[in-house]
C-alpha positions in Angstrom: 206.8 171.1 -30.8 204.5 169.0 -32.9 203.5 165.6 -31.5 205.0 162.5 -33.1 204.8 158.7 -33.1 208.1 157.0 -32.6 208.6 154.1 -35.0 210.9 151.5 -33.5 212.3 148.4 -35.1 210.6 145.5 -33.2 213.7 143.3 -33.8 216.1 145.6 -31.9 214.0 148.3 -30.3 216.0 150.9 -32.2 214.3 154.2 -33.2 214.0 154.2 -37.0 211.8 157.3 -37.6 209.4 159.8 -36.0 206.2 160.6 -37.8 204.3 163.8 -37.1 200.7 163.4 -35.8 198.1 165.4 -37.7 196.0 167.8 -35.8 192.2 167.4 -35.8 191.9 170.5 -38.0 194.4 169.0 -40.5 192.4 165.7 -40.6 189.1 167.6 -41.1 190.7 169.6 -43.9 192.0 166.4 -45.5 188.4 164.9 -45.4 187.0 168.1 -47.0 189.7 167.9 -49.7 188.9 164.3 -50.4 185.2 165.2 -50.7 185.9 168.0 -53.1 188.3 165.9 -55.1 185.6 163.3 -55.5 183.8 165.6 -57.8 186.7 165.5 -60.3 188.0 162.0 -59.7 184.6 160.4 -60.1 184.4 161.9 -63.6 187.7 160.5 -64.8 186.8 157.8 -67.2 187.3 154.1 -66.2 190.1 153.5 -68.7 192.1 156.4 -67.4 191.7 155.3 -63.8 192.8 151.8 -64.9 195.9 153.2 -66.6 196.9 155.2 -63.5 196.4 152.1 -61.3 198.6 150.0 -63.5 201.3 152.8 -63.4 201.1 152.8 -59.6 201.5 149.0 -59.5 204.6 149.2 -61.8 206.1 152.1 -59.8 205.7 150.1 -56.6 207.4 147.1 -58.2 210.3 149.4 -59.2 210.7 150.2 -55.5 210.0 146.6 -54.3 213.2 146.1 -52.3 213.1 149.5 -50.7 209.5 149.0 -49.6 210.1 145.5 -48.3 213.1 146.8 -46.2 210.9 149.6 -44.8 208.2 147.0 -43.9 210.7 144.7 -42.2 212.2 147.6 -40.3 208.9 148.8 -38.9 207.0 145.5 -38.7 209.7 142.9 -38.0 208.6 140.2 -40.5 211.3 138.4 -42.4 212.4 140.2 -45.5 211.3 137.4 -47.7 207.8 137.7 -46.4 207.9 141.5 -46.9 209.0 141.0 -50.5 206.1 138.6 -51.0 203.7 141.2 -49.4 204.7 143.8 -52.0 203.7 141.4 -54.7 200.5 140.6 -52.9 199.8 144.3 -52.5 200.3 145.1 -56.2 198.2 142.0 -57.2 195.2 143.9 -55.8 196.1 147.0 -57.7 196.5 145.0 -60.9 193.2 143.2 -60.4 191.2 146.3 -59.8 192.8 148.2 -62.6 191.0 145.7 -64.8 187.8 145.7 -62.8 187.6 149.5 -63.2 186.6 148.8 -66.9 184.0 146.2 -65.9 181.6 148.2 -63.8 178.6 147.2 -65.7 175.0 148.3 -65.6 172.0 146.6 -67.3 168.7 147.1 -69.0 165.6 145.5 -67.5 162.6 144.6 -69.7 159.7 146.9 -68.6 156.2 145.7 -67.9 154.8 148.2 -70.5 155.8 149.1 -74.0 156.1 152.8 -73.1 158.9 152.4 -70.6 162.6 151.6 -70.5 164.4 150.6 -67.3 168.2 151.1 -66.9 170.3 150.2 -63.9 173.7 151.9 -63.5 176.5 152.0 -60.9 178.2 155.0 -59.6 181.0 155.6 -57.0 179.9 156.0 -53.4 182.0 159.0 -52.5 184.9 159.6 -50.1 186.1 156.3 -48.5 188.0 156.4 -45.1 190.1 153.4 -44.3 191.8 152.2 -41.1 194.5 149.6 -41.7 196.4 147.2 -39.4 200.1 146.9 -38.6 200.6 143.2 -39.6 200.1 143.7 -43.4 200.8 147.4 -43.9 201.1 147.3 -47.7 198.5 144.7 -48.7 195.7 145.8 -46.4 196.0 149.3 -47.7 196.0 148.5 -51.4 193.2 145.9 -50.9 191.1 148.9 -50.0 192.6 151.7 -52.0 192.6 149.9 -55.3 188.9 149.1 -55.6 188.0 152.5 -54.2 190.0 154.3 -56.8 189.0 151.9 -59.5 185.3 152.6 -58.7 185.9 156.4 -58.9 185.9 157.0 -55.1 188.4 159.2 -53.3 190.3 157.5 -50.5 191.9 158.5 -47.2 193.7 156.1 -44.9 194.9 156.0 -41.3 197.7 153.5 -41.0 198.5 151.7 -37.8 200.7 153.7 -35.4 203.4 151.0 -35.3 203.8 150.8 -39.1 202.9 154.0 -41.0 206.1 154.2 -43.1 205.0 151.6 -45.6 201.7 153.3 -46.3 203.4 156.7 -46.6 205.9 155.4 -49.2 203.1 153.7 -51.3 201.0 156.9 -51.4 204.1 159.0 -52.3 204.6 156.7 -55.3 200.9 157.1 -56.2 201.5 160.9 -56.5 204.6 160.3 -58.6 202.6 158.5 -61.3 199.9 161.1 -61.5 197.1 160.1 -59.1 195.8 163.4 -57.7 197.0 164.3 -54.2 193.5 164.7 -52.8 192.2 161.5 -54.5 194.4 159.4 -52.2 195.6 160.7 -48.8 197.0 159.4 -45.5 196.6 160.9 -42.0 198.6 160.0 -38.9 196.9 159.9 -35.5 195.5 157.9 -32.6 193.2 155.2 -33.8 190.3 156.0 -31.5 190.5 159.8 -32.2 190.8 159.4 -36.0 188.1 156.8 -36.0 185.7 159.2 -34.4 186.6 161.9 -36.9 186.0 159.5 -39.8 182.7 158.2 -38.5 181.3 161.6 -37.6 182.3 163.3 -40.8 179.6 164.4 -43.2 182.1 164.0 -46.0 182.9 160.3 -45.5 180.4 158.0 -47.2 182.1 154.7 -46.4 184.3 153.2 -43.7 186.5 150.2 -44.4 188.5 148.7 -41.5 190.7 145.7 -40.8 191.4 145.0 -37.2 189.8 143.7 -34.0 186.2 142.8 -33.5 185.6 145.2 -30.6 187.0 148.2 -32.6 185.0 147.1 -35.6 181.8 147.1 -33.6 182.5 150.6 -32.3 183.1 151.9 -35.8 179.8 150.3 -37.0 177.9 151.8 -34.1 179.4 155.3 -34.7 178.8 155.1 -38.4 175.1 154.6 -37.9 174.4 158.3 -37.2 175.2 159.3 -40.7 174.3 155.9 -42.2 177.7 155.2 -43.7 178.4 152.1 -45.7 180.9 149.8 -43.9 183.2 146.9 -44.8 184.7 145.2 -41.7 187.4 142.5 -41.8 187.6 141.6 -38.1 189.1 139.1 -35.7 189.6 135.4 -36.4 190.2 132.2 -34.5 190.8 129.8 -37.3 190.5 126.0 -36.8 192.6 123.5 -38.8 191.2 120.0 -38.9 193.3 117.0 -39.7 191.1 114.0 -40.7 192.2 110.4 -40.2 193.0 109.9 -43.9 194.9 113.1 -44.4 198.3 113.2 -46.1 200.3 114.2 -43.0 203.3 115.5 -44.9 201.1 117.9 -46.8 199.2 118.8 -43.6 202.3 119.6 -41.7 203.8 121.8 -44.5 200.6 123.7 -44.9 200.0 124.0 -41.2 203.4 125.6 -40.9 202.6 127.9 -43.8 199.4 129.0 -42.2 200.4 129.1 -38.5 203.9 130.6 -38.5 203.7 133.3 -41.3 204.5 136.7 -39.8 205.2 134.9 -36.5 201.5 133.9 -36.3 200.4 137.5 -36.3 197.7 137.2 -39.0 194.0 137.1 -38.7 193.6 134.0 -40.8 196.4 131.9 -39.3 195.5 128.5 -37.8 194.8 129.0 -34.1 193.3 125.7 -33.1 194.7 122.5 -34.6 192.1 119.7 -34.3 193.6 116.3 -35.1 192.0 112.8 -35.3 193.0 110.7 -32.3 194.4 107.9 -34.5 196.9 110.2 -36.2 197.7 112.9 -33.6 200.9 111.2 -32.3 202.3 110.9 -35.8 201.2 114.4 -36.8 202.5 116.0 -33.7 205.9 114.3 -34.1 206.2 115.4 -37.8 205.0 118.9 -37.0 207.5 119.3 -34.1 210.4 118.1 -36.2 209.7 120.7 -38.9 209.0 123.5 -36.4 212.4 122.9 -34.8 214.0 124.0 -38.1 212.4 127.4 -38.0 215.0 130.1 -37.4 214.0 133.0 -35.1 215.7 136.4 -35.5 215.9 139.8 -37.0 213.8 139.9 -40.2 216.7 141.5 -42.1 219.0 138.5 -41.4 219.3 135.8 -44.0 217.1 132.7 -43.5 215.0 134.1 -40.7 211.6 132.4 -40.5 210.2 133.9 -37.4 210.5 137.6 -36.6 209.6 139.5 -33.4 206.2 140.1 -31.8 205.1 143.6 -32.7 205.0 145.0 -29.1 204.9 144.2 -25.4 201.1 144.0 -25.3 201.1 141.3 -28.0 203.9 139.5 -26.3 202.2 139.4 -22.9 199.0 138.0 -24.4 200.9 135.1 -25.9 202.8 134.3 -22.7 199.5 134.3 -20.7 198.0 131.8 -23.1 201.0 129.5 -23.1 201.3 129.6 -19.3 197.5 129.0 -18.9 197.7 126.0 -21.1 200.7 124.5 -19.3 199.1 125.0 -15.9 196.0 123.2 -17.1 197.8 120.1 -18.4 199.2 120.9 -21.8 202.7 119.8 -22.8 205.2 121.9 -24.8 206.7 119.6 -27.5 208.9 122.5 -28.7 209.2 126.1 -27.9 208.0 127.9 -24.8 211.2 129.9 -25.1 211.6 133.6 -25.3 214.2 136.3 -26.1 213.0 139.6 -24.8 214.4 142.9 -23.5 211.7 145.3 -22.2 214.2 148.1 -21.8 215.3 148.0 -25.4 211.8 147.0 -26.6 212.0 143.7 -28.4 210.1 140.6 -27.8 210.7 137.2 -29.5 208.6 134.1 -28.9 210.1 130.9 -30.3 207.6 128.8 -32.3 205.7 126.5 -29.9 203.7 123.3 -30.2 201.4 122.4 -27.4 200.0 118.9 -27.0 197.1 117.7 -24.8 195.2 120.9 -25.1 191.6 121.0 -23.9 188.6 123.3 -24.2 189.2 124.8 -20.7 192.3 126.6 -21.9 192.3 130.3 -23.0 194.1 129.5 -26.2 191.1 127.6 -27.5 188.8 130.6 -27.0 191.0 133.7 -27.6 192.8 134.7 -30.8 196.5 134.2 -30.1 198.3 136.4 -32.7 201.6 134.5 -32.1 203.6 131.5 -33.1 201.8 128.9 -30.9 200.2 125.8 -32.3 197.8 124.1 -29.8 196.8 120.5 -30.7 193.5 118.9 -29.6 192.2 115.5 -30.6 188.8 114.4 -31.9 187.2 111.0 -32.5 184.1 111.8 -34.7 183.9 114.3 -37.5 180.9 116.0 -35.9 183.0 116.6 -32.8 185.7 118.4 -34.8 183.1 120.6 -36.5 181.6 121.4 -33.1 185.0 122.5 -31.7 185.7 124.5 -34.9 182.4 126.4 -34.8 182.4 127.0 -31.0 183.5 130.6 -31.4 181.9 133.9 -32.3 184.4 134.2 -35.1 184.1 132.9 -38.7 186.9 134.2 -40.8 189.0 131.3 -42.0 189.1 127.5 -41.5 191.3 124.8 -42.9 190.9 121.0 -43.2 193.0 118.2 -44.6 191.5 115.0 -46.1 191.7 113.1 -49.3 188.1 111.8 -49.0 185.7 113.8 -51.0 182.8 113.0 -48.8 184.7 114.1 -45.7 185.8 117.3 -47.5 182.3 118.1 -48.7 180.9 117.5 -45.3 183.4 119.9 -43.7 182.9 122.5 -46.3 179.2 122.5 -45.8 179.3 122.5 -42.0 182.1 124.9 -41.2 180.8 128.5 -40.5 183.7 130.4 -42.0 183.9 132.8 -45.0 187.3 131.4 -46.2 188.0 127.7 -46.3 191.2 125.9 -47.3 190.9 122.2 -48.3 194.5 120.8 -48.2 195.5 124.4 -48.6 197.0 126.6 -45.9 197.3 129.7 -48.0 194.1 130.4 -49.9 194.2 134.2 -50.0 194.5 135.9 -53.4 193.5 139.2 -55.1 190.9 137.5 -57.4 188.9 135.7 -54.6 186.4 137.2 -52.1 188.0 137.6 -48.6 185.9 138.1 -45.6 184.2 136.5 -42.6 181.0 135.3 -41.1 179.5 135.9 -37.7 181.6 138.4 -35.7 184.5 138.3 -38.2 183.1 141.0 -40.4 180.8 142.5 -43.0 181.3 142.5 -46.7 184.1 141.1 -48.9 187.4 142.3 -50.2 189.1 141.0 -53.3 187.5 139.3 -56.3 184.7 140.7 -58.4 182.8 141.1 -55.1 185.4 143.5 -53.7 184.5 146.5 -55.8 180.8 146.4 -55.1 181.0 148.0 -51.6 182.4 151.1 -53.3 179.5 151.5 -55.7 175.9 152.7 -55.4 173.2 151.1 -57.6 170.9 153.6 -59.4 167.8 152.7 -61.3 166.3 154.9 -64.0 162.8 154.4 -65.4 162.1 156.2 -68.7 158.5 156.7 -69.5 156.3 158.0 -72.3 158.4 156.4 -75.0 
């Protein structure tokens, strides 16, 4: 009997599918096929690659509802969020369909009349991707689209919890004519597949979205064959509320950042740092709005907060909440749970914690759950110090209507993505990535295709 992963609905614990795990030999063969296919795909002209990517995007949109329902069934996020993610996923394909035609070289003036210098770009080769469970569509297309646009071939290992979305998207790519070996998926244990990817002579680039410890391991293992790497790793985002902030906007944007996908995002606000003169008003307004959030099955109408993906994630959240309460925090709302370990579902009600201090785990560990800890500050320098006191540097947010305050915060926050009065800054046309231990490289924007390209310089002499 072949080994399988059981895919369960995290809202109910029900089995929805079983996916066969690929053998090591099958994965090795897929890597070889991707390498061989690169010789053909890299020669397809940019306009044809662009046309195929646009067809893929259109085909995904034709199946939008079906894909969103698959995503909600295996991931648990509300259907409205899943529908939004399909749009977000295709926005990357649309963007890189255009960028395929804008891979420019240049001519450099030579230092002598008898030479001409030309710089060109060429695709890097076979790209191996490892994607997370929390955004199973968008995190795959954010990697696959620039790879294919550049002329690379692409192979992805989706997360064990949520492979069905990726499988459907790649099936649709085949339907519109992208060659089968130009884009592939494999199913397997993350550590085992990661080792196969990093040790393979066929793979020239690794791209990964996930935890910092796993990212460090992939970087280390890729060094032996000097692979290119793009790493979008952990985050611990601060959200600063200045004294002059519009609190209604701050509250609505805090909720948009903190509670999307039940707080299970790498860029969601994890530490809410509020000026001492407005923390009472802000916490009251935030608590009032958080009470309105409906928790339940993602397929049910008006659900705002779905389940936690698994027991491991749930336990981490509970430990952080209990640690904070034991050390003096107060739960203004939440600290409620609906779980059934036997059936396999875990719900955490959206929680707001007041009187948080720096001795609490929640201020130092990424939560990945619907918990908003509030800590006060007096001087702006103190807020920046709290915000930067972490090895992570992915996303940060601040709210102020004072341009001097905003400029100061922008200049002093050590984060790759910054939202000023904006809790949802991500988009296909902007560079996404972190500083410090939150990653290497950027995805999205014009910067996002560069990691899939090699730069070659030609010097022509004796003219």
